[in-house]
Structures are given as C-alpha cells and as structure tokens.
C-alpha positions as CSV (number, residue, x, y, z in Angstrom):
1,M,23.8,-7.7,18.7
2,A,26.0,-4.7,19.4
3,R,24.2,-1.4,20.0
4,S,26.0,0.3,17.0
5,E,25.0,-2.5,14.7
6,F,21.4,-2.3,16.0
7,E,21.2,1.5,15.4
8,K,22.7,1.0,11.9
9,Q,20.0,-1.6,11.0
10,N,17.3,0.7,12.5
11,K,18.4,3.7,10.4
12,H,18.5,1.5,7.3
13,A,14.9,0.3,8.1
14,I,13.7,3.9,8.6
15,G,15.3,4.8,5.2
16,L,13.5,2.0,3.5
17,A,10.2,3.0,5.0
18,I,10.6,6.6,3.8
19,F,11.8,5.4,0.4
20,A,8.6,3.3,0.2
21,A,6.6,6.4,1.1
22,V,8.2,8.4,-1.7
23,L,7.5,5.7,-4.3
24,Y,3.9,5.3,-3.2
25,G,3.3,9.0,-2.9
26,V,3.3,9.5,-6.7
27,S,0.6,6.8,-7.2
28,S,-2.5,8.9,-6.3
29,P,-1.9,11.8,-8.7
30,L,-0.6,9.6,-11.6
31,S,-3.5,7.1,-11.0
32,K,-5.9,10.0,-11.1
33,L,-4.6,10.9,-14.6
34,L,-4.9,7.3,-15.9
35,L,-8.4,6.9,-14.4
36,V,-9.6,9.3,-17.1
37,K,-9.4,6.3,-19.5
38,I,-9.1,3.2,-17.3
39,P,-12.1,2.0,-15.1
40,P,-11.3,1.8,-11.3
41,T,-11.4,-2.0,-11.0
42,F,-9.3,-2.6,-14.0
43,M,-6.8,0.1,-12.8
44,A,-6.5,-1.7,-9.5
45,A,-5.8,-5.0,-11.3
46,L,-3.1,-3.4,-13.5
47,L,-1.3,-1.7,-10.6
48,Y,-0.9,-5.0,-8.7
49,L,-0.1,-7.0,-11.8
50,G,2.6,-4.5,-12.6
51,A,4.0,-4.9,-9.1
52,G,3.9,-8.7,-9.2
53,A,5.2,-9.2,-12.7
54,G,7.9,-6.5,-12.3
55,M,9.2,-8.0,-9.0
56,L,9.0,-11.5,-10.6
57,L,11.4,-10.3,-13.3
58,V,13.7,-8.9,-10.5
59,D,13.6,-12.3,-8.8
60,W,14.5,-14.1,-12.0
61,Y,17.3,-11.7,-12.6
62,T,18.8,-12.4,-9.2
63,R,18.6,-16.1,-9.8
64,F,20.1,-15.8,-13.3
65,T,23.0,-13.7,-12.1
66,E,23.5,-16.0,-9.2
67,L,23.3,-13.2,-6.6
68,E,23.3,-14.9,-3.2
69,R,20.0,-14.2,-1.3
70,M,19.8,-15.9,2.1
71,E,16.0,-15.6,2.6
72,A,13.5,-17.8,4.3
73,K,10.7,-19.1,2.0
74,M,7.0,-19.1,2.9
75,T,5.5,-22.4,3.9
76,G,2.0,-23.8,4.4
77,Q,2.0,-22.6,8.0
78,E,1.8,-19.0,6.8
79,M,-1.2,-19.8,4.5
80,P,-3.8,-17.9,6.6
81,Y,-1.8,-14.7,6.5
82,I,-1.1,-15.2,2.7
83,V,-4.8,-15.6,2.0
84,G,-5.7,-12.6,4.1
85,M,-3.0,-10.5,2.5
86,V,-4.1,-11.3,-1.0
87,G,-7.8,-11.0,-0.3
88,L,-7.4,-7.6,1.4
89,D,-5.2,-6.4,-1.4
90,I,-7.9,-7.2,-3.9
91,A,-10.5,-5.1,-2.0
92,A,-8.3,-2.2,-1.0
93,P,-7.0,-0.9,-4.3
94,I,-10.5,-1.3,-5.9
95,L,-12.0,0.8,-3.1
96,L,-9.1,3.3,-3.5
97,M,-9.6,3.7,-7.2
98,L,-13.4,4.1,-6.7
99,G,-12.7,6.8,-4.2
100,L,-10.1,8.5,-6.3
101,S,-12.5,8.6,-9.3
102,R,-14.9,10.6,-7.0
103,T,-12.6,13.0,-5.3
104,S,-9.4,15.0,-5.9
105,A,-5.9,13.4,-5.9
106,E,-4.9,15.8,-3.0
107,N,-7.8,14.7,-0.8
108,A,-7.2,11.1,-1.6
109,A,-3.5,11.4,-0.8
110,L,-4.2,13.0,2.6
111,L,-6.9,10.5,3.5
112,N,-4.4,7.7,2.9
113,N,-2.9,8.7,6.3
114,F,-5.9,6.9,7.9
115,E,-4.0,3.7,7.0
116,I,-1.7,4.6,9.9
117,V,-4.6,4.7,12.4
118,A,-6.0,1.3,11.1
119,T,-2.6,-0.4,11.1
120,S,-1.6,0.9,14.5
121,L,-4.9,0.1,16.3
122,L,-5.1,-3.4,14.7
123,A,-1.4,-4.0,15.6
124,M,-2.1,-3.2,19.2
125,F,-5.5,-4.9,19.7
126,I,-5.0,-8.0,17.6
127,F,-1.3,-8.6,17.4
128,G,-0.2,-7.1,20.7
129,E,2.3,-4.5,19.5
130,A,3.1,-1.6,21.8
131,V,1.8,1.9,20.9
132,G,3.5,4.8,22.7
133,R,2.1,8.2,23.7
134,R,3.4,10.0,20.6
135,M,1.7,7.4,18.4
136,W,-1.6,7.9,20.3
137,L,-1.3,11.6,19.6
138,S,-0.7,10.9,16.0
139,I,-3.7,8.5,15.8
140,T,-6.0,11.2,17.4
141,L,-4.9,14.0,15.1
142,I,-5.1,11.8,11.9
143,T,-8.5,10.6,12.9
144,F,-9.7,14.1,13.4
145,A,-8.2,15.3,10.1
146,S,-9.8,12.3,8.3
147,V,-13.2,13.3,9.6
148,I,-12.8,16.9,8.4
149,L,-11.6,15.7,5.0
150,S,-14.5,13.2,4.7
151,V,-17.3,15.8,5.3
152,D,-18.7,17.1,2.0
153,S,-20.8,19.8,3.5
154,F,-20.5,21.0,7.2
155,R,-23.7,22.9,6.9
156,H,-25.7,19.7,6.1
157,L,-23.2,17.3,7.6
158,T,-23.1,15.2,4.5
159,L,-20.1,12.8,3.9
160,S,-18.2,12.6,0.6
161,P,-18.7,9.2,-1.0
162,G,-15.2,9.3,-2.5
163,S,-13.7,9.8,0.9
164,L,-15.6,7.0,2.4
165,F,-14.3,4.6,-0.2
166,I,-10.8,5.7,0.5
167,L,-11.3,5.2,4.3
168,A,-12.6,1.7,3.6
169,A,-9.5,1.0,1.6
170,C,-7.3,2.2,4.5
171,L,-9.1,-0.2,6.8
172,C,-8.4,-3.0,4.5
173,W,-4.8,-2.0,4.1
174,G,-4.4,-1.6,7.9
175,L,-5.4,-5.2,8.4
176,E,-3.3,-6.3,5.4
177,N,-0.2,-4.6,6.8
178,N,-0.5,-6.6,9.9
179,C,-1.0,-9.8,7.9
180,T,2.2,-8.9,6.0
181,R,4.0,-8.2,9.3
182,M,3.5,-11.8,10.2
183,L,5.4,-12.7,7.0
184,S,8.1,-10.1,7.2
185,L,10.8,-12.5,8.2
186,K,10.3,-14.3,5.0
187,D,11.7,-13.4,1.6
188,P,10.3,-9.9,0.9
189,L,10.7,-10.4,-2.9
190,Q,8.6,-13.5,-2.7
191,I,6.0,-11.7,-0.7
192,V,5.6,-8.9,-3.2
193,V,5.4,-11.4,-6.1
194,I,2.6,-13.4,-4.4
195,K,0.8,-10.2,-3.2
196,G,1.0,-8.6,-6.7
197,L,0.1,-11.5,-8.9
198,G,-2.5,-12.9,-6.5
199,S,-4.3,-9.6,-5.9
200,G,-3.9,-8.4,-9.5
201,L,-5.4,-11.6,-10.9
202,G,-8.3,-11.4,-8.4
203,A,-9.1,-7.8,-9.3
204,L,-8.7,-8.7,-13.0
205,L,-11.4,-11.4,-12.7
206,I,-13.7,-8.9,-11.0
207,A,-13.0,-6.3,-13.8
208,W,-13.7,-9.0,-16.4
209,A,-17.0,-10.1,-14.7
210,T,-18.2,-6.6,-14.5
211,R,-16.9,-5.7,-18.0
212,A,-14.9,-2.8,-16.5
213,F,-11.9,-2.9,-18.8
214,I,-10.5,-1.2,-21.9
215,W,-8.0,-2.1,-24.6
216,E,-5.9,1.0,-24.7
217,S,-2.4,-0.3,-24.9
218,F,-0.6,2.9,-24.0
219,Y,-2.7,3.4,-20.8
220,I,-2.4,-0.2,-19.8
221,V,1.5,-0.1,-20.1
222,M,1.6,3.1,-18.1
223,A,-0.5,1.6,-15.4
224,L,1.6,-1.5,-15.3
225,L,4.8,0.6,-15.0
226,L,3.2,2.7,-12.3
227,G,2.3,-0.5,-10.4
228,F,5.9,-1.8,-10.6
229,V,7.3,1.4,-9.2
230,A,4.6,2.7,-6.8
231,Y,3.5,-0.7,-5.6
232,G,6.1,-3.3,-6.3
233,L,9.3,-1.5,-5.3
234,S,7.4,0.4,-2.6
235,I,5.9,-2.7,-1.0
236,F,9.3,-4.5,-1.2
237,S,10.9,-1.6,0.8
238,Y,8.0,-1.5,3.2
239,V,8.1,-5.2,4.0
240,S,11.9,-5.0,4.5
241,A,11.5,-2.1,6.9
242,Q,8.8,-4.0,8.9
243,R,11.4,-6.6,9.9
244,A,13.2,-4.1,12.2
245,L,10.5,-1.6,13.0
246,G,7.2,-3.5,13.3
247,A,3.9,-2.7,11.6
248,A,3.0,0.4,13.7
249,R,6.4,2.2,13.5
250,T,6.8,1.4,9.8
251,S,3.4,2.9,9.1
252,A,4.4,6.0,11.0
253,Y,7.4,6.7,8.8
254,Y,5.3,5.7,5.8
255,A,3.1,8.7,6.7
256,A,5.2,10.9,4.5
257,A,3.5,9.3,1.4
258,P,0.3,11.4,1.5
259,F,2.2,14.7,1.7
260,I,4.5,13.7,-1.2
261,G,1.3,12.9,-3.1
262,V,-0.1,16.4,-2.4
263,L,3.1,18.0,-3.5
264,F,3.3,15.9,-6.7
265,S,-0.4,16.7,-7.4
266,R,0.4,20.4,-7.1
267,I,3.3,20.0,-9.5
268,I,1.2,18.2,-12.1
C-alpha cells in the first residue's frame, strides 16, 4: 500500500474514533436524566437494544437499497470472542448505570477514561499489542486521576461506591474492546447488531428477573433512541476505527468522550 493511501486511511480511522467519542460522550448526562424514571438494569438493556435494533434497521436498509458492502461475515471460529463480547457488554452497562445512579454525570464521564487504561494494558499483556512511552504516561496519569475521583473522603480515605461501579464497568469494557478487536476485520455492522441485541436481551432478562423495569413509554423510547445514537452508531464507528488503529490507539483517541460528557453535563 502506498504511503499516501496509508496516511489517508489512518486519518479516516482517527476521525471515526473521535466521532465515536462525540456520540458516546452525550450518553452519561442524558442517561443520568433518564435514570430518574428508569431503573439502572432496565436502562442498560434499553440502551443496547436501541443500538442493536437501530443498526439492524440500517443493515436491512442497505440490503433493500442494494448498496454494495464487501464485508467478511463472522463464523463459528470467532464464537469465543463473540460470547465474551456479549457477556461483558451485559455486565458493563449495568455496572455503569448502577454507578451513574450513585454519582454525578461529570464524575462518571471522567471516570470513563479508565477504560483506556484497562483496554491498553489488556491489549499489551494478553493480545501482544505494543504500548509506547506516551501511552504509558497517559495510563499513569489516568490511573492517578481515577484514584482521586474515586475517593469520597480524603480525610477518612473512603471510596465512592458509585465510582467503584464505574471502574468495574471500565474493566469489563477494556476486555470487551479487545474481544471486539479480534473481530474488527469482520462486518462492523453485523458486530454491532449482535453486540446490541445479544447484550440488550441479556440485560433485559436480568431486569425482568429482578423486577427492575417500568412501563413509561416516553422514557423507554428516549432510552432506545439514545442507545441507537450513543451506542449503536458510536460502536460502529469505534469498531471501524480499530481496523486501522488497533485497540490501544483507538481507545486513546476515544478518550475525548469523557470531556465531551463533562461539557454536555455543564450545558444541561
């Protein structure tokens, strides 16, 4: 591949990663508003169901309009990564919503940066990705900042329960990002549909079993729409960027999301 073509693809991938960050950045403040009425587990289910159902409609549209999409389909060989991806995506948003219901949207948005640390370290130790000096500096600073944000009282050295839930969600998403990285050469639209519907139905079963649901049609529709935009379109862009950048670099550019979340929280 020519150098100019490689640089063009690299810039496009960076743009996709930042676009994914912008879309996901609005999710924490808007989810915080919806959590006033929607229980955390049910909220997590709706977000992923909105993502999966919305991207499924996009997939049907591309097939109906006969738009050519030369993408590799997933096979049985990728099943361990698919199961890991879906399972972790059931746990992570539930943990995030539990944390978000116990802390501010700004704090939650900033703590989401810990996902970069989890993704990068797992990518290096488990999947053999290279991590440069600047990335190590970022990991150190983000870890230090996450510790500060997680302390509820420095005088008594007590930790914030909400922050701990969010950090646990970031660990799940860090491993999930690496599972998704192993599928990134496959059709990203198919990945998001499987991820969204599989994880959403799993979280929905948990919400039903724990009776953590409501029947407020307006709030349900709003949560589904938020899931389509902040999760569906965002994950699609993120997976597409991973093809060229890898899990660690994509997560670094995706780091803009928490700051967008803080800004959006201030505006609201």
